[in-house]
C-alpha positions as CSV (number, residue, x, y, z in Angstrom):
1,D,-36.8,-42.5,-74.8
2,N,-34.5,-42.5,-77.9
3,I,-33.2,-46.0,-78.8
4,F,-31.2,-46.7,-81.9
5,D,-32.8,-49.0,-84.4
6,S,-29.8,-51.3,-84.7
7,V,-26.2,-52.0,-83.7
8,T,-23.8,-52.4,-86.7
9,Q,-20.1,-53.0,-87.1
10,N,-18.0,-50.3,-88.6
11,R,-14.9,-50.9,-90.7
12,P,-11.8,-49.7,-88.9
13,P,-9.4,-47.5,-91.0
14,G,-7.5,-49.6,-93.5
15,F,-9.9,-52.5,-93.3
16,V,-10.1,-54.4,-96.6
17,G,-12.5,-57.1,-97.6
18,G,-15.4,-58.7,-95.8
19,F,-18.6,-56.8,-94.9
20,C,-20.0,-55.2,-91.7
21,K,-22.4,-57.3,-89.7
22,R,-25.5,-56.2,-87.9
23,L,-25.0,-57.1,-84.3
24,G,-28.6,-56.6,-83.3
25,S,-31.9,-54.8,-84.1
26,W,-34.4,-53.1,-81.9
27,N,-37.7,-55.0,-82.5
28,E,-40.4,-56.9,-80.7
29,N,-37.8,-59.4,-79.4
30,S,-35.7,-56.8,-77.8
31,Q,-35.7,-56.2,-74.0
32,V,-35.1,-53.4,-71.5
33,R,-34.4,-54.5,-67.9
34,W,-32.7,-53.2,-64.8
35,L,-29.0,-53.6,-64.6
36,N,-29.5,-54.6,-60.9
37,P,-33.1,-55.4,-59.9
38,D,-32.2,-54.8,-56.3
39,N,-30.9,-51.3,-57.2
40,P,-32.8,-49.7,-60.1
41,A,-30.7,-46.5,-59.8
42,A,-27.6,-48.5,-61.0
43,G,-28.7,-48.4,-64.6
44,V,-30.4,-50.4,-67.3
45,T,-29.6,-53.1,-69.9
46,L,-30.7,-53.0,-73.5
47,L,-30.8,-56.2,-75.4
48,Y,-30.7,-56.0,-79.2
49,A,-31.9,-59.1,-81.0
50,D,-32.0,-60.7,-84.5
51,G,-28.6,-59.6,-85.8
52,T,-26.8,-61.2,-88.7
53,P,-26.7,-65.0,-88.3
54,Y,-23.4,-66.8,-87.5
55,N,-22.0,-69.2,-90.0
56,H,-20.8,-71.9,-87.5
57,I,-23.7,-71.9,-85.0
58,N,-27.5,-71.6,-85.5
59,L,-27.8,-68.3,-83.8
60,N,-28.4,-64.7,-84.8
61,R,-26.0,-62.2,-83.4
62,T,-27.4,-60.2,-80.4
63,T,-26.0,-57.3,-78.4
64,Q,-26.2,-56.5,-74.8
65,I,-25.5,-52.9,-73.8
66,D,-25.2,-52.2,-70.0
67,I,-25.8,-48.5,-69.3
68,Y,-24.4,-47.5,-65.9
69,C,-25.8,-44.4,-64.3
70,N,-22.9,-41.9,-64.2
71,D,-23.7,-38.2,-64.0
72,K,-20.1,-37.4,-64.9
73,Y,-21.2,-38.1,-68.5
74,G,-24.1,-35.7,-68.7
75,D,-24.0,-35.2,-72.5
76,L,-26.3,-37.8,-73.9
77,N,-24.5,-37.5,-77.3
78,N,-21.1,-38.2,-75.8
79,P,-21.2,-41.2,-73.4
80,D,-18.3,-43.3,-72.4
81,V,-18.6,-46.5,-74.5
82,S,-16.4,-49.5,-74.4
83,F,-16.6,-53.0,-76.0
84,D,-16.4,-55.7,-73.3
85,H,-16.3,-59.1,-75.1
86,E,-18.0,-61.4,-77.5
87,D,-19.5,-64.6,-76.5
88,G,-19.8,-66.0,-80.0
89,D,-19.2,-69.7,-79.4
90,M,-22.2,-70.3,-77.0
91,A,-24.6,-67.4,-76.9
92,G,-23.7,-65.2,-79.9
93,V,-23.8,-62.0,-77.8
94,Y,-21.7,-58.9,-78.0
95,Y,-21.3,-57.1,-74.7
96,F,-20.8,-53.3,-74.4
97,K,-20.5,-51.1,-71.3
98,V,-21.7,-47.5,-71.3
99,N,-21.3,-44.8,-68.6
100,S,-23.9,-42.1,-69.1
101,V,-26.5,-40.1,-67.3
102,A,-29.0,-41.9,-69.6
103,G,-28.8,-44.8,-67.2
104,C,-30.0,-42.7,-64.3
105,P,-33.6,-42.7,-63.1
106,I,-35.6,-39.6,-64.1
107,S,-36.5,-37.4,-61.2
108,S,-40.2,-37.0,-60.7
109,G,-39.7,-33.6,-59.2
110,G,-41.7,-34.2,-56.1
111,L,-43.2,-31.5,-53.8
112,S,-41.4,-28.3,-53.0
113,G,-40.7,-27.2,-49.5
114,G,-43.5,-24.7,-49.6
115,W,-46.1,-27.3,-50.6
116,I,-44.9,-29.6,-47.8
117,F,-45.3,-26.8,-45.3
118,V,-48.8,-26.0,-46.5
119,I,-49.8,-29.7,-46.3
120,I,-48.4,-30.0,-42.8
121,F,-50.0,-26.8,-41.6
122,F,-53.5,-27.6,-42.8
123,S,-53.2,-31.2,-41.5
124,L,-52.3,-29.9,-38.0
125,L,-55.1,-27.3,-38.3
126,A,-57.6,-30.1,-39.1
127,V,-56.4,-32.1,-36.1
128,Y,-56.6,-29.1,-33.8
129,I,-60.2,-28.3,-34.8
130,A,-61.4,-31.9,-34.7
131,V,-59.9,-32.6,-31.2
132,G,-61.0,-29.2,-29.9
133,V,-64.6,-29.7,-31.1
134,A,-64.8,-33.2,-29.7
135,Y,-63.5,-32.1,-26.3
136,N,-65.9,-29.2,-26.1
137,L,-68.9,-31.3,-27.2
138,I,-68.2,-34.2,-24.8
139,A,-66.5,-32.7,-21.8
140,R,-67.8,-29.1,-21.7
141,K,-71.2,-29.8,-23.2
142,L,-70.9,-26.8,-25.6
143,T,-73.0,-26.6,-28.8
144,G,-73.0,-24.7,-32.0
145,A,-70.1,-22.3,-32.8
146,E,-69.1,-22.2,-29.2
147,A,-67.9,-25.8,-29.6
148,L,-65.0,-24.6,-31.7
149,P,-61.7,-24.6,-29.8
150,N,-60.8,-21.2,-28.3
151,Y,-64.0,-19.7,-29.7
152,G,-63.8,-16.4,-27.8
153,F,-60.2,-15.8,-29.0
154,W,-60.9,-16.5,-32.6
155,K,-64.1,-14.4,-32.5
156,Q,-62.2,-11.4,-31.2
157,F,-59.3,-12.1,-33.6
158,F,-61.4,-12.1,-36.7
159,G,-63.3,-9.1,-35.4
160,C,-60.1,-7.2,-35.2
161,V,-59.1,-8.3,-38.7
162,L,-62.5,-7.2,-40.0
163,D,-62.1,-3.8,-38.4
164,G,-58.7,-3.5,-39.9
165,V,-60.0,-4.3,-43.4
166,R,-62.8,-1.7,-43.0
167,L,-60.3,0.9,-41.9
168,V,-58.0,0.2,-44.9
169,F,-60.8,0.2,-47.5
170,C,-63.1,2.9,-46.0
171,C,-60.6,5.4,-44.7
172,R,-58.0,5.5,-47.5
173,S,-58.4,9.3,-48.3
174,P,-56.9,12.1,-46.2
175,A,-60.4,13.6,-45.6
176,S,-61.5,10.3,-44.2
177,Y,-58.5,10.2,-41.8
178,N,-59.2,13.8,-40.7
179,Q,-62.8,12.9,-40.1
180,F,-61.7,9.9,-38.1
181,D,-59.3,12.0,-36.0
182,S,-62.0,14.7,-35.5
183,G,-64.4,12.2,-34.2
184,A,-61.9,10.8,-31.9
185,G,-61.0,14.3,-30.6
186,A,-64.6,15.1,-30.0
187,A,-65.0,11.9,-28.0
188,K,-62.0,12.8,-25.9
189,G,-63.3,16.4,-25.4
190,G,-66.6,15.1,-24.2
191,A,-64.9,13.0,-21.7
192,Y,-62.8,15.8,-20.3
193,S,-65.9,18.0,-20.1
194,A,-67.6,15.4,-18.0
195,N,-64.5,15.3,-15.7
196,A,-64.7,19.1,-15.3
197,D,-68.4,19.0,-14.4
198,A,-67.7,16.4,-11.8
199,G,-65.7,18.9,-9.8
200,G,-62.3,17.6,-10.7
201,Y,-62.9,14.0,-10.0
202,Q,-62.3,11.5,-12.8
203,T,-65.6,9.9,-13.7
204,G,-64.5,8.2,-17.0
205,I,-62.2,8.7,-19.9
């Protein structure tokens, strides 16, 4: 996102005379393009235009910076920069090579494993219900709720879940558990009494 406004020469130590030239500016004539259109992950090319004019040709200096994706240089403030060459006679272009993580595509993040599992689960559930309902309607001639696949199993399953919820929320105190146990004991006592009255034969427990 951060692009320098211009590329400018710097005087080396001991340099005397002359002046530093602007090798290119970032403006409406500048370009950003893929380093390799067939492989966007390879990096990007920045083209700085409208630098200081040459004296011997009717061209403004421009700079092409090829930024290669290299995660070994993860510090954006300390990339590996090298000057490649100058094509001043024909095109008036300065070429630089940069190795930096700045040339790598930004990860979009994507979906986590948990979300992928949830999507797959509900997709399979939808297919299961749709196929089951269609089969029961067409082949078995069932209607209403009974057309749902494995209706008896799911009815019993959710009934057990509802009983468990009621037990958890209605019998949370010790007194409630004691009342539940007393009721169960009374029911068993009644069954044993019925057995005794039947002359020792088991009539039902």
